[in-house]
PDB file with SEQRES, HELIX, SHEET and CRYST1 records, atoms N, CA, C and O in Angstrom:
SEQRES   1 A   87  GLU SER PHE VAL ASN SER PHE ARG PRO ASP VAL MET GLU          
SEQRES   2 A   87  ALA VAL TYR SER TRP ALA ARG GLY SER LYS PHE HIS GLN          
SEQRES   3 A   87  ILE MET GLU MET THR GLN VAL PHE GLU GLY SER LEU ILE          
SEQRES   4 A   87  ARG ALA ILE ARG ARG LEU GLU GLU VAL LEU GLN GLN LEU          
SEQRES   5 A   87  ILE LEU ALA SER GLN SER ILE GLY GLU THR GLN LEU GLU          
SEQRES   6 A   87  ALA LYS LEU GLU GLU ALA VAL SER LYS ILE LYS ARG ASP          
SEQRES   7 A   87  ILE VAL PHE ALA ALA SER LEU TYR LEU                          
HELIX    1 AA1 SER A    2  ASN A    5  1                                   4    
HELIX    2 AA2 PRO A    9  ALA A   19  1                                  11    
HELIX    3 AA3 PHE A   24  MET A   28  1                                   5    
HELIX    4 AA4 GLU A   35  ILE A   59  1                                  25    
HELIX    5 AA5 THR A   62  ILE A   75  1                                  14    
HELIX    6 AA6 ASP A   78  PHE A   81  5                                   4    
CRYST1    1.000    1.000    1.000  90.00  90.00  90.00 P 1           1          
ATOM      1  N   GLU A   1      75.115 -31.661  19.857  1.00  0.00           N  
ATOM      2  CA  GLU A   1      74.447 -31.060  20.990  1.00  0.00           C  
ATOM      3  C   GLU A   1      73.535 -29.913  20.550  1.00  0.00           C  
ATOM      4  O   GLU A   1      72.451 -29.728  21.104  1.00  0.00           O  
ATOM      5  N   SER A   2      73.978 -29.148  19.557  1.00  0.00           N  
ATOM      6  CA  SER A   2      73.134 -28.053  19.078  1.00  0.00           C  
ATOM      7  C   SER A   2      71.875 -28.598  18.402  1.00  0.00           C  
ATOM      8  O   SER A   2      70.818 -27.969  18.455  1.00  0.00           O  
ATOM      9  N   PHE A   3      71.989 -29.775  17.764  1.00  0.00           N  
ATOM     10  CA  PHE A   3      70.815 -30.398  17.147  1.00  0.00           C  
ATOM     11  C   PHE A   3      69.788 -30.765  18.209  1.00  0.00           C  
ATOM     12  O   PHE A   3      68.596 -30.513  18.032  1.00  0.00           O  
ATOM     13  N   VAL A   4      70.234 -31.351  19.297  1.00  0.00           N  
ATOM     14  CA  VAL A   4      69.327 -31.733  20.385  1.00  0.00           C  
ATOM     15  C   VAL A   4      68.689 -30.494  21.011  1.00  0.00           C  
ATOM     16  O   VAL A   4      67.510 -30.509  21.367  1.00  0.00           O  
ATOM     17  N   ASN A   5      69.465 -29.433  21.143  1.00  0.00           N  
ATOM     18  CA  ASN A   5      68.948 -28.205  21.736  1.00  0.00           C  
ATOM     19  C   ASN A   5      67.958 -27.480  20.829  1.00  0.00           C  
ATOM     20  O   ASN A   5      67.247 -26.583  21.282  1.00  0.00           O  
ATOM     21  N   SER A   6      67.906 -27.861  19.548  1.00  0.00           N  
ATOM     22  CA  SER A   6      66.977 -27.208  18.621  1.00  0.00           C  
ATOM     23  C   SER A   6      65.537 -27.697  18.793  1.00  0.00           C  
ATOM     24  O   SER A   6      64.611 -27.074  18.273  1.00  0.00           O  
ATOM     25  N   PHE A   7      65.339 -28.786  19.503  1.00  0.00           N  
ATOM     26  CA  PHE A   7      63.986 -29.289  19.724  1.00  0.00           C  
ATOM     27  C   PHE A   7      63.251 -28.402  20.714  1.00  0.00           C  
ATOM     28  O   PHE A   7      63.841 -27.892  21.666  1.00  0.00           O  
ATOM     29  N   ARG A   8      61.950 -28.222  20.479  1.00  0.00           N  
ATOM     30  CA  ARG A   8      61.142 -27.331  21.303  1.00  0.00           C  
ATOM     31  C   ARG A   8      60.039 -28.142  21.992  1.00  0.00           C  
ATOM     32  O   ARG A   8      58.968 -28.316  21.412  1.00  0.00           O  
ATOM     33  N   PRO A   9      60.266 -28.635  23.198  1.00  0.00           N  
ATOM     34  CA  PRO A   9      59.232 -29.423  23.875  1.00  0.00           C  
ATOM     35  C   PRO A   9      57.995 -28.607  24.227  1.00  0.00           C  
ATOM     36  O   PRO A   9      56.919 -29.176  24.409  1.00  0.00           O  
ATOM     37  N   ASP A  10      58.125 -27.284  24.327  1.00  0.00           N  
ATOM     38  CA  ASP A  10      56.952 -26.467  24.627  1.00  0.00           C  
ATOM     39  C   ASP A  10      55.946 -26.491  23.480  1.00  0.00           C  
ATOM     40  O   ASP A  10      54.753 -26.285  23.702  1.00  0.00           O  
ATOM     41  N   VAL A  11      56.410 -26.737  22.261  1.00  0.00           N  
ATOM     42  CA  VAL A  11      55.506 -26.846  21.121  1.00  0.00           C  
ATOM     43  C   VAL A  11      54.655 -28.109  21.246  1.00  0.00           C  
ATOM     44  O   VAL A  11      53.487 -28.115  20.856  1.00  0.00           O  
ATOM     45  N   MET A  12      55.238 -29.175  21.788  1.00  0.00           N  
ATOM     46  CA  MET A  12      54.475 -30.416  21.959  1.00  0.00           C  
ATOM     47  C   MET A  12      53.287 -30.201  22.889  1.00  0.00           C  
ATOM     48  O   MET A  12      52.189 -30.691  22.622  1.00  0.00           O  
ATOM     49  N   GLU A  13      53.501 -29.476  23.970  1.00  0.00           N  
ATOM     50  CA  GLU A  13      52.405 -29.204  24.894  1.00  0.00           C  
ATOM     51  C   GLU A  13      51.322 -28.374  24.228  1.00  0.00           C  
ATOM     52  O   GLU A  13      50.134 -28.612  24.445  1.00  0.00           O  
ATOM     53  N   ALA A  14      51.722 -27.403  23.423  1.00  0.00           N  
ATOM     54  CA  ALA A  14      50.755 -26.553  22.734  1.00  0.00           C  
ATOM     55  C   ALA A  14      49.939 -27.354  21.725  1.00  0.00           C  
ATOM     56  O   ALA A  14      48.723 -27.184  21.637  1.00  0.00           O  
ATOM     57  N   VAL A  15      50.593 -28.218  20.971  1.00  0.00           N  
ATOM     58  CA  VAL A  15      49.882 -29.036  19.982  1.00  0.00           C  
ATOM     59  C   VAL A  15      48.955 -30.024  20.681  1.00  0.00           C  
ATOM     60  O   VAL A  15      47.848 -30.275  20.206  1.00  0.00           O  
ATOM     61  N   TYR A  16      49.387 -30.572  21.780  1.00  0.00           N  
ATOM     62  CA  TYR A  16      48.529 -31.483  22.546  1.00  0.00           C  
ATOM     63  C   TYR A  16      47.286 -30.749  23.048  1.00  0.00           C  
ATOM     64  O   TYR A  16      46.180 -31.286  22.991  1.00  0.00           O  
ATOM     65  N   SER A  17      47.465 -29.537  23.531  1.00  0.00           N  
ATOM     66  CA  SER A  17      46.317 -28.753  23.984  1.00  0.00           C  
ATOM     67  C   SER A  17      45.394 -28.418  22.826  1.00  0.00           C  
ATOM     68  O   SER A  17      44.173 -28.403  22.984  1.00  0.00           O  
ATOM     69  N   TRP A  18      45.976 -28.149  21.658  1.00  0.00           N  
ATOM     70  CA  TRP A  18      45.172 -27.887  20.459  1.00  0.00           C  
ATOM     71  C   TRP A  18      44.322 -29.113  20.113  1.00  0.00           C  
ATOM     72  O   TRP A  18      43.142 -28.984  19.786  1.00  0.00           O  
ATOM     73  N   ALA A  19      44.919 -30.284  20.186  1.00  0.00           N  
ATOM     74  CA  ALA A  19      44.189 -31.518  19.885  1.00  0.00           C  
ATOM     75  C   ALA A  19      43.087 -31.785  20.906  1.00  0.00           C  
ATOM     76  O   ALA A  19      42.086 -32.432  20.596  1.00  0.00           O  
ATOM     77  N   ARG A  20      43.277 -31.285  22.120  1.00  0.00           N  
ATOM     78  CA  ARG A  20      42.258 -31.471  23.156  1.00  0.00           C  
ATOM     79  C   ARG A  20      41.150 -30.432  23.069  1.00  0.00           C  
ATOM     80  O   ARG A  20      40.195 -30.487  23.843  1.00  0.00           O  
ATOM     81  N   GLY A  21      41.262 -29.472  22.126  1.00  0.00           N  
ATOM     82  CA  GLY A  21      40.177 -28.532  21.895  1.00  0.00           C  
ATOM     83  C   GLY A  21      40.402 -27.116  22.372  1.00  0.00           C  
ATOM     84  O   GLY A  21      39.472 -26.310  22.349  1.00  0.00           O  
ATOM     85  N   SER A  22      41.609 -26.786  22.805  1.00  0.00           N  
ATOM     86  CA  SER A  22      41.886 -25.423  23.262  1.00  0.00           C  
ATOM     87  C   SER A  22      41.822 -24.444  22.098  1.00  0.00           C  
ATOM     88  O   SER A  22      42.021 -24.823  20.944  1.00  0.00           O  
ATOM     89  N   LYS A  23      41.549 -23.211  22.403  1.00  0.00           N  
ATOM     90  CA  LYS A  23      41.516 -22.166  21.392  1.00  0.00           C  
ATOM     91  C   LYS A  23      42.946 -21.734  21.067  1.00  0.00           C  
ATOM     92  O   LYS A  23      43.869 -21.944  21.854  1.00  0.00           O  
ATOM     93  N   PHE A  24      43.107 -21.123  19.883  1.00  0.00           N  
ATOM     94  CA  PHE A  24      44.440 -20.775  19.410  1.00  0.00           C  
ATOM     95  C   PHE A  24      45.118 -19.766  20.333  1.00  0.00           C  
ATOM     96  O   PHE A  24      46.312 -19.887  20.606  1.00  0.00           O  
ATOM     97  N   HIS A  25      44.385 -18.793  20.806  1.00  0.00           N  
ATOM     98  CA  HIS A  25      45.014 -17.797  21.683  1.00  0.00           C  
ATOM     99  C   HIS A  25      45.465 -18.420  22.999  1.00  0.00           C  
ATOM    100  O   HIS A  25      46.418 -17.941  23.613  1.00  0.00           O  
ATOM    101  N   GLN A  26      44.796 -19.475  23.436  1.00  0.00           N  
ATOM    102  CA  GLN A  26      45.208 -20.161  24.661  1.00  0.00           C  
ATOM    103  C   GLN A  26      46.527 -20.906  24.456  1.00  0.00           C  
ATOM    104  O   GLN A  26      47.399 -20.880  25.325  1.00  0.00           O  
ATOM    105  N   ILE A  27      46.670 -21.564  23.314  1.00  0.00           N  
ATOM    106  CA  ILE A  27      47.911 -22.310  23.106  1.00  0.00           C  
ATOM    107  C   ILE A  27      49.076 -21.373  22.815  1.00  0.00           C  
ATOM    108  O   ILE A  27      50.226 -21.728  23.073  1.00  0.00           O  
ATOM    109  N   MET A  28      48.802 -20.184  22.282  1.00  0.00           N  
ATOM    110  CA  MET A  28      49.881 -19.228  22.047  1.00  0.00           C  
ATOM    111  C   MET A  28      50.450 -18.704  23.359  1.00  0.00           C  
ATOM    112  O   MET A  28      51.611 -18.299  23.411  1.00  0.00           O  
ATOM    113  N   GLU A  29      49.653 -18.709  24.408  1.00  0.00           N  
ATOM    114  CA  GLU A  29      50.132 -18.284  25.717  1.00  0.00           C  
ATOM    115  C   GLU A  29      51.036 -19.332  26.361  1.00  0.00           C  
ATOM    116  O   GLU A  29      51.770 -19.023  27.300  1.00  0.00           O  
ATOM    117  N   MET A  30      50.991 -20.568  25.865  1.00  0.00           N  
ATOM    118  CA  MET A  30      51.760 -21.659  26.437  1.00  0.00           C  
ATOM    119  C   MET A  30      53.195 -21.708  25.918  1.00  0.00           C  
ATOM    120  O   MET A  30      54.058 -22.321  26.545  1.00  0.00           O  
ATOM    121  N   THR A  31      53.453 -21.074  24.786  1.00  0.00           N  
ATOM    122  CA  THR A  31      54.750 -21.213  24.135  1.00  0.00           C  
ATOM    123  C   THR A  31      55.286 -19.855  23.708  1.00  0.00           C  
ATOM    124  O   THR A  31      54.540 -18.880  23.624  1.00  0.00           O  
ATOM    125  N   GLN A  32      56.571 -19.799  23.441  1.00  0.00           N  
ATOM    126  CA  GLN A  32      57.218 -18.562  23.024  1.00  0.00           C  
ATOM    127  C   GLN A  32      57.502 -18.525  21.516  1.00  0.00           C  
ATOM    128  O   GLN A  32      58.161 -17.599  21.042  1.00  0.00           O  
ATOM    129  N   VAL A  33      57.019 -19.510  20.760  1.00  0.00           N  
ATOM    130  CA  VAL A  33      57.272 -19.530  19.316  1.00  0.00           C  
ATOM    131  C   VAL A  33      56.296 -18.603  18.602  1.00  0.00           C  
ATOM    132  O   VAL A  33      55.252 -18.246  19.147  1.00  0.00           O  
ATOM    133  N   PHE A  34      56.644 -18.221  17.392  1.00  0.00           N  
ATOM    134  CA  PHE A  34      55.777 -17.372  16.584  1.00  0.00           C  
ATOM    135  C   PHE A  34      54.539 -18.143  16.147  1.00  0.00           C  
ATOM    136  O   PHE A  34      54.559 -19.371  16.065  1.00  0.00           O  
ATOM    137  N   GLU A  35      53.459 -17.414  15.867  1.00  0.00           N  
ATOM    138  CA  GLU A  35      52.208 -18.040  15.449  1.00  0.00           C  
ATOM    139  C   GLU A  35      52.397 -18.888  14.197  1.00  0.00           C  
ATOM    140  O   GLU A  35      51.898 -20.011  14.116  1.00  0.00           O  
ATOM    141  N   GLY A  36      53.122 -18.343  13.222  1.00  0.00           N  
ATOM    142  CA  GLY A  36      53.347 -19.066  11.974  1.00  0.00           C  
ATOM    143  C   GLY A  36      54.123 -20.355  12.172  1.00  0.00           C  
ATOM    144  O   GLY A  36      53.857 -21.354  11.503  1.00  0.00           O  
ATOM    145  N   SER A  37      55.072 -20.337  13.080  1.00  0.00           N  
ATOM    146  CA  SER A  37      55.850 -21.547  13.354  1.00  0.00           C  
ATOM    147  C   SER A  37      54.992 -22.627  13.979  1.00  0.00           C  
ATOM    148  O   SER A  37      55.141 -23.808  13.662  1.00  0.00           O  
ATOM    149  N   LEU A  38      54.101 -22.230  14.861  1.00  0.00           N  
ATOM    150  CA  LEU A  38      53.201 -23.198  15.489  1.00  0.00           C  
ATOM    151  C   LEU A  38      52.213 -23.762  14.478  1.00  0.00           C  
ATOM    152  O   LEU A  38      51.953 -24.965  14.463  1.00  0.00           O  
ATOM    153  N   ILE A  39      51.664 -22.898  13.635  1.00  0.00           N  
ATOM    154  CA  ILE A  39      50.749 -23.369  12.593  1.00  0.00           C  
ATOM    155  C   ILE A  39      51.464 -24.326  11.656  1.00  0.00           C  
ATOM    156  O   ILE A  39      50.910 -25.361  11.285  1.00  0.00           O  
ATOM    157  N   ARG A  40      52.691 -23.990  11.270  1.00  0.00           N  
ATOM    158  CA  ARG A  40      53.473 -24.869  10.400  1.00  0.00           C  
ATOM    159  C   ARG A  40      53.716 -26.222  11.061  1.00  0.00           C  
ATOM    160  O   ARG A  40      53.638 -27.255  10.396  1.00  0.00           O  
ATOM    161  N   ALA A  41      54.008 -26.230  12.349  1.00  0.00           N  
ATOM    162  CA  ALA A  41      54.255 -27.492  13.064  1.00  0.00           C  
ATOM    163  C   ALA A  41      52.991 -28.350  13.087  1.00  0.00           C  
ATOM    164  O   ALA A  41      53.062 -29.563  12.892  1.00  0.00           O  
ATOM    165  N   ILE A  42      51.849 -27.732  13.323  1.00  0.00           N  
ATOM    166  CA  ILE A  42      50.597 -28.492  13.354  1.00  0.00           C  
ATOM    167  C   ILE A  42      50.264 -29.035  11.975  1.00  0.00           C  
ATOM    168  O   ILE A  42      49.811 -30.174  11.852  1.00  0.00           O  
ATOM    169  N   ARG A  43      50.479 -28.243  10.943  1.00  0.00           N  
ATOM    170  CA  ARG A  43      50.207 -28.720   9.580  1.00  0.00           C  
ATOM    171  C   ARG A  43      51.154 -29.853   9.186  1.00  0.00           C  
ATOM    172  O   ARG A  43      50.733 -30.808   8.533  1.00  0.00           O  
ATOM    173  N   ARG A  44      52.410 -29.760   9.572  1.00  0.00           N  
ATOM    174  CA  ARG A  44      53.360 -30.839   9.265  1.00  0.00           C  
ATOM    175  C   ARG A  44      52.997 -32.119  10.011  1.00  0.00           C  
ATOM    176  O   ARG A  44      53.145 -33.221   9.482  1.00  0.00           O  
ATOM    177  N   LEU A  45      52.526 -31.964  11.228  1.00  0.00           N  
ATOM    178  CA  LEU A  45      52.067 -33.125  11.986  1.00  0.00           C  
ATOM    179  C   LEU A  45      50.905 -33.801  11.269  1.00  0.00           C  
ATOM    180  O   LEU A  45      50.846 -35.029  11.198  1.00  0.00           O  
ATOM    181  N   GLU A  46      49.989 -33.009  10.742  1.00  0.00           N  
ATOM    182  CA  GLU A  46      48.849 -33.577  10.004  1.00  0.00           C  
ATOM    183  C   GLU A  46      49.329 -34.316   8.766  1.00  0.00           C  
ATOM    184  O   GLU A  46      48.792 -35.372   8.431  1.00  0.00           O  
ATOM    185  N   GLU A  47      50.331 -33.777   8.081  1.00  0.00           N  
ATOM    186  CA  GLU A  47      50.883 -34.450   6.903  1.00  0.00           C  
ATOM    187  C   GLU A  47      51.518 -35.786   7.271  1.00  0.00           C  
ATOM    188  O   GLU A  47      51.340 -36.777   6.563  1.00  0.00           O  
ATOM    189  N   VAL A  48      52.251 -35.815   8.365  1.00  0.00           N  
ATOM    190  CA  VAL A  48      52.878 -37.062   8.824  1.00  0.00           C  
ATOM    191  C   VAL A  48      51.803 -38.083   9.188  1.00  0.00           C  
ATOM    192  O   VAL A  48      51.921 -39.263   8.856  1.00  0.00           O  
ATOM    193  N   LEU A  49      50.760 -37.625   9.869  1.00  0.00           N  
ATOM    194  CA  LEU A  49      49.667 -38.537  10.222  1.00  0.00           C  
ATOM    195  C   LEU A  49      48.989 -39.101   8.979  1.00  0.00           C  
ATOM    196  O   LEU A  49      48.623 -40.276   8.955  1.00  0.00           O  
ATOM    197  N   GLN A  50      48.818 -38.273   7.940  1.00  0.00           N  
ATOM    198  CA  GLN A  50      48.209 -38.765   6.692  1.00  0.00           C  
ATOM    199  C   GLN A  50      49.094 -39.842   6.056  1.00  0.00           C  
ATOM    200  O   GLN A  50      48.582 -40.829   5.528  1.00  0.00           O  
ATOM    201  N   GLN A  51      50.403 -39.660   6.103  1.00  0.00           N  
ATOM    202  CA  GLN A  51      51.309 -40.667   5.554  1.00  0.00           C  
ATOM    203  C   GLN A  51      51.264 -41.953   6.377  1.00  0.00           C  
ATOM    204  O   GLN A  51      51.342 -43.051   5.825  1.00  0.00           O  
ATOM    205  N   LEU A  52      51.140 -41.818   7.694  1.00  0.00           N  
ATOM    206  CA  LEU A  52      51.022 -43.000   8.537  1.00  0.00           C  
ATOM    207  C   LEU A  52      49.707 -43.732   8.292  1.00  0.00           C  
ATOM    208  O   LEU A  52      49.653 -44.958   8.381  1.00  0.00           O  
ATOM    209  N   ILE A  53      48.652 -42.989   7.986  1.00  0.00           N  
ATOM    210  CA  ILE A  53      47.364 -43.614   7.650  1.00  0.00           C  
ATOM    211  C   ILE A  53      47.524 -44.458   6.390  1.00  0.00           C  
ATOM    212  O   ILE A  53      47.063 -45.598   6.336  1.00  0.00           O  
ATOM    213  N   LEU A  54      48.180 -43.891   5.378  1.00  0.00           N  
ATOM    214  CA  LEU A  54      48.392 -44.655   4.142  1.00  0.00           C  
ATOM    215  C   LEU A  54      49.240 -45.899   4.394  1.00  0.00           C  
ATOM    216  O   LEU A  54      48.972 -46.959   3.827  1.00  0.00           O  
ATOM    217  N   ALA A  55      50.250 -45.776   5.232  1.00  0.00           N  
ATOM    218  CA  ALA A  55      51.105 -46.924   5.550  1.00  0.00           C  
ATOM    219  C   ALA A  55      50.310 -47.989   6.299  1.00  0.00           C  
ATOM    220  O   ALA A  55      50.451 -49.178   6.014  1.00  0.00           O  
ATOM    221  N   SER A  56      49.482 -47.579   7.246  1.00  0.00           N  
ATOM    222  CA  SER A  56      48.701 -48.559   8.000  1.00  0.00           C  
ATOM    223  C   SER A  56      47.651 -49.223   7.117  1.00  0.00           C  
ATOM    224  O   SER A  56      47.314 -50.387   7.332  1.00  0.00           O  
ATOM    225  N   GLN A  57      47.128 -48.502   6.127  1.00  0.00           N  
ATOM    226  CA  GLN A  57      46.206 -49.113   5.175  1.00  0.00           C  
ATOM    227  C   GLN A  57      46.908 -50.182   4.349  1.00  0.00           C  
ATOM    228  O   GLN A  57      46.355 -51.253   4.097  1.00  0.00           O  
ATOM    229  N   SER A  58      48.121 -49.879   3.935  1.00  0.00           N  
ATOM    230  CA  SER A  58      48.836 -50.815   3.053  1.00  0.00           C  
ATOM    231  C   SER A  58      49.244 -52.099   3.765  1.00  0.00           C  
ATOM    232  O   SER A  58      49.402 -53.135   3.120  1.00  0.00           O  
ATOM    233  N   ILE A  59      49.417 -52.048   5.085  1.00  0.00           N  
ATOM    234  CA  ILE A  59      49.776 -53.281   5.801  1.00  0.00           C  
ATOM    235  C   ILE A  59      48.570 -53.923   6.484  1.00  0.00           C  
ATOM    236  O   ILE A  59      48.699 -54.971   7.118  1.00  0.00           O  
ATOM    237  N   GLY A  60      47.403 -53.299   6.357  1.00  0.00           N  
ATOM    238  CA  GLY A  60      46.181 -53.899   6.880  1.00  0.00           C  
ATOM    239  C   GLY A  60      45.916 -53.663   8.354  1.00  0.00           C  
ATOM    240  O   GLY A  60      45.152 -54.411   8.963  1.00  0.00           O  
ATOM    241  N   GLU A  61      46.518 -52.661   8.937  1.00  0.00           N  
ATOM    242  CA  GLU A  61      46.312 -52.334  10.358  1.00  0.00           C  
ATOM    243  C   GLU A  61      45.123 -51.383  10.494  1.00  0.00           C  
ATOM    244  O   GLU A  61      45.296 -50.165  10.548  1.00  0.00           O  
ATOM    245  N   THR A  62      43.937 -51.940  10.548  1.00  0.00           N  
ATOM    246  CA  THR A  62      42.733 -51.106  10.568  1.00  0.00           C  
ATOM    247  C   THR A  62      42.551 -50.368  11.897  1.00  0.00           C  
ATOM    248  O   THR A  62      42.031 -49.252  11.914  1.00  0.00           O  
ATOM    249  N   GLN A  63      42.967 -50.970  12.996  1.00  0.00           N  
ATOM    250  CA  GLN A  63      42.833 -50.292  14.289  1.00  0.00           C  
ATOM    251  C   GLN A  63      43.757 -49.085  14.362  1.00  0.00           C  
ATOM    252  O   GLN A  63      43.356 -48.020  14.832  1.00  0.00           O  
ATOM    253  N   LEU A  64      44.981 -49.246  13.903  1.00  0.00           N  
ATOM    254  CA  LEU A  64      45.920 -48.133  13.883  1.00  0.00           C  
ATOM    255  C   LEU A  64      45.426 -47.042  12.940  1.00  0.00           C  
ATOM    256  O   LEU A  64      45.526 -45.855  13.251  1.00  0.00           O  
ATOM    257  N   GLU A  65      44.904 -47.435  11.814  1.00  0.00           N  
ATOM    258  CA  GLU A  65      44.371 -46.471  10.848  1.00  0.00           C  
ATOM    259  C   GLU A  65      43.253 -45.643  11.475  1.00  0.00           C  
ATOM    260  O   GLU A  65      43.205 -44.426  11.296  1.00  0.00           O  
ATOM    261  N   ALA A  66      42.362 -46.291  12.203  1.00  0.00           N  
ATOM    262  CA  ALA A  66      41.257 -45.584  12.853  1.00  0.00           C  
ATOM    263  C   ALA A  66      41.767 -44.602  13.908  1.00  0.00           C  
ATOM    264  O   ALA A  66      41.250 -43.490  14.019  1.00  0.00           O  
ATOM    265  N   LYS A  67      42.768 -45.002  14.677  1.00  0.00           N  
ATOM    266  CA  LYS A  67      43.338 -44.107  15.688  1.00  0.00           C  
ATOM    267  C   LYS A  67      43.997 -42.891  15.051  1.00  0.00           C  
ATOM    268  O   LYS A  67      43.847 -41.770  15.536  1.00  0.00           O  
ATOM    269  N   LEU A  68      44.720 -43.115  13.971  1.00  0.00           N  
ATOM    270  CA  LEU A  68      45.387 -42.013  13.284  1.00  0.00           C  
ATOM    271  C   LEU A  68      44.382 -41.063  12.653  1.00  0.00           C  
ATOM    272  O   LEU A  68      44.579 -39.848  12.672  1.00  0.00           O  
ATOM    273  N   GLU A  69      43.302 -41.610  12.093  1.00  0.00           N  
ATOM    274  CA  GLU A  69      42.258 -40.755  11.519  1.00  0.00           C  
ATOM    275  C   GLU A  69      41.572 -39.928  12.598  1.00  0.00           C  
ATOM    276  O   GLU A  69      41.202 -38.779  12.358  1.00  0.00           O  
ATOM    277  N   GLU A  70      41.401 -40.496  13.772  1.00  0.00           N  
ATOM    278  CA  GLU A  70      40.835 -39.747  14.891  1.00  0.00           C  
ATOM    279  C   GLU A  70      41.762 -38.602  15.298  1.00  0.00           C  
ATOM    280  O   GLU A  70      41.304 -37.501  15.606  1.00  0.00           O  
ATOM    281  N   ALA A  71      43.062 -38.870  15.297  1.00  0.00           N  
ATOM    282  CA  ALA A  71      44.036 -37.829  15.637  1.00  0.00           C  
ATOM    283  C   ALA A  71      43.990 -36.700  14.613  1.00  0.00           C  
ATOM    284  O   ALA A  71      44.053 -35.528  14.981  1.00  0.00           O  
ATOM    285  N   VAL A  72      43.881 -37.039  13.344  1.00  0.00           N  
ATOM    286  CA  VAL A  72      43.787 -36.017  12.297  1.00  0.00           C  
ATOM    287  C   VAL A  72      42.535 -35.175  12.486  1.00  0.00           C  
ATOM    288  O   VAL A  72      42.580 -33.953  12.344  1.00  0.00           O  
ATOM    289  N   SER A  73      41.435 -35.811  12.801  1.00  0.00           N  
ATOM    290  CA  SER A  73      40.186 -35.057  12.970  1.00  0.00           C  
ATOM    291  C   SER A  73      40.248 -34.119  14.168  1.00  0.00           C  
ATOM    292  O   SER A  73      39.556 -33.101  14.190  1.00  0.00           O  
ATOM    293  N   LYS A  74      41.059 -34.443  15.157  1.00  0.00           N  
ATOM    294  CA  LYS A  74      41.168 -33.584  16.337  1.00  0.00           C  
ATOM    295  C   LYS A  74      42.063 -32.374  16.101  1.00  0.00           C  
ATOM    296  O   LYS A  74      41.842 -31.323  16.703  1.00  0.00           O  
ATOM    297  N   ILE A  75      43.058 -32.496  15.247  1.00  0.00           N  
ATOM    298  CA  ILE A  75      43.944 -31.349  15.041  1.00  0.00           C  
ATOM    299  C   ILE A  75      43.563 -30.519  13.823  1.00  0.00           C  
ATOM    300  O   ILE A  75      43.944 -29.351  13.737  1.00  0.00           O  
ATOM    301  N   LYS A  76      42.826 -31.088  12.887  1.00  0.00           N  
ATOM    302  CA  LYS A  76      42.502 -30.370  11.653  1.00  0.00           C  
ATOM    303  C   LYS A  76      41.209 -29.587  11.841  1.00  0.00           C  
ATOM    304  O   LYS A  76      40.123 -30.039  11.478  1.00  0.00           O  
ATOM    305  N   ARG A  77      41.361 -28.400  12.419  1.00  0.00           N  
ATOM    306  CA  ARG A  77      40.187 -27.569  12.686  1.00  0.00           C  
ATOM    307  C   ARG A  77      40.591 -26.105  12.797  1.00  0.00           C  
ATOM    308  O   ARG A  77      41.765 -25.768  12.949  1.00  0.00           O  
ATOM    309  N   ASP A  78      39.596 -25.264  12.719  1.00  0.00           N  
ATOM    310  CA  ASP A  78      39.684 -23.844  13.033  1.00  0.00           C  
ATOM    311  C   ASP A  78      40.689 -23.098  12.165  1.00  0.00           C  
ATOM    312  O   ASP A  78      40.902 -23.460  11.008  1.00  0.00           O  
ATOM    313  N   ILE A  79      41.297 -22.071  12.711  1.00  0.00           N  
ATOM    314  CA  ILE A  79      42.126 -21.133  11.965  1.00  0.00           C  
ATOM    315  C   ILE A  79      43.417 -21.755  11.443  1.00  0.00           C  
ATOM    316  O   ILE A  79      43.969 -21.277  10.452  1.00  0.00           O  
ATOM    317  N   VAL A  80      43.896 -22.784  12.074  1.00  0.00           N  
ATOM    318  CA  VAL A  80      45.164 -23.401  11.666  1.00  0.00           C  
ATOM    319  C   VAL A  80      45.062 -23.971  10.255  1.00  0.00           C  
ATOM    320  O   VAL A  80      46.039 -23.941   9.507  1.00  0.00           O  
ATOM    321  N   PHE A  81      43.904 -24.486   9.883  1.00  0.00           N  
ATOM    322  CA  PHE A  81      43.740 -25.084   8.560  1.00  0.00           C  
ATOM    323  C   PHE A  81      42.842 -24.261   7.660  1.00  0.00           C  
ATOM    324  O   PHE A  81      42.295 -24.783   6.688  1.00  0.00           O  
ATOM    325  N   ALA A  82      42.679 -22.971   7.968  1.00  0.00           N  
ATOM    326  CA  ALA A  82      41.927 -22.086   7.089  1.00  0.00           C  
ATOM    327  C   ALA A  82      42.713 -21.892   5.796  1.00  0.00           C  
ATOM    328  O   ALA A  82      43.941 -21.809   5.813  1.00  0.00           O  
ATOM    329  N   ALA A  83      41.996 -21.820   4.676  1.00  0.00           N  
ATOM    330  CA  ALA A  83      42.656 -21.658   3.393  1.00  0.00           C  
ATOM    331  C   ALA A  83      43.386 -20.319   3.312  1.00  0.00           C  
ATOM    332  O   ALA A  83      44.457 -20.224   2.714  1.00  0.00           O  
ATOM    333  N   SER A  84      42.802 -19.294   3.913  1.00  0.00           N  
ATOM    334  CA  SER A  84      43.428 -17.982   3.926  1.00  0.00           C  
ATOM    335  C   SER A  84      43.008 -17.237   5.178  1.00  0.00           C  
ATOM    336  O   SER A  84      41.872 -17.369   5.636  1.00  0.00           O  
ATOM    337  N   LEU A  85      43.912 -16.464   5.725  1.00  0.00           N  
ATOM    338  CA  LEU A  85      43.577 -15.655   6.885  1.00  0.00           C  
ATOM    339  C   LEU A  85      42.946 -14.336   6.478  1.00  0.00           C  
ATOM    340  O   LEU A  85      42.511 -13.564   7.332  1.00  0.00           O  
ATOM    341  N   TYR A  86      42.895 -14.075   5.178  1.00  0.00           N  
ATOM    342  CA  TYR A  86      42.326 -12.828   4.663  1.00  0.00           C  
ATOM    343  C   TYR A  86      40.957 -13.082   4.052  1.00  0.00           C  
ATOM    344  O   TYR A  86      40.727 -12.747   2.891  1.00  0.00           O  
ATOM    345  N   LEU A  87      40.043 -13.672   4.821  1.00  0.00           N  
ATOM    346  CA  LEU A  87      38.715 -13.999   4.299  1.00  0.00           C  
ATOM    347  C   LEU A  87      37.779 -12.834   4.397  1.00  0.00           C  
ATOM    348  O   LEU A  87      36.619 -12.940   4.000  1.00  0.00           O  
TER     349      LEU A  87                                                      
END                                                                             
């Protein structure tokens, strides 16, 4: 039960809003998690999507591959994927 309670559905809404083009300060108002935790969640999602792209390439699912690449392009932007915050 504690494992199930550890899931944060409010993070899903924030990441979805990020993918739809919302600014970072807007999505931070939607959730109570720390900024670093949200950035980490978005980066991990991008890593999972990259692995799914490779899997879809290996089985020849070009339509799925295109959809996953579109999802990556929507979340991989702005401050979340900046190399350093001390530019």
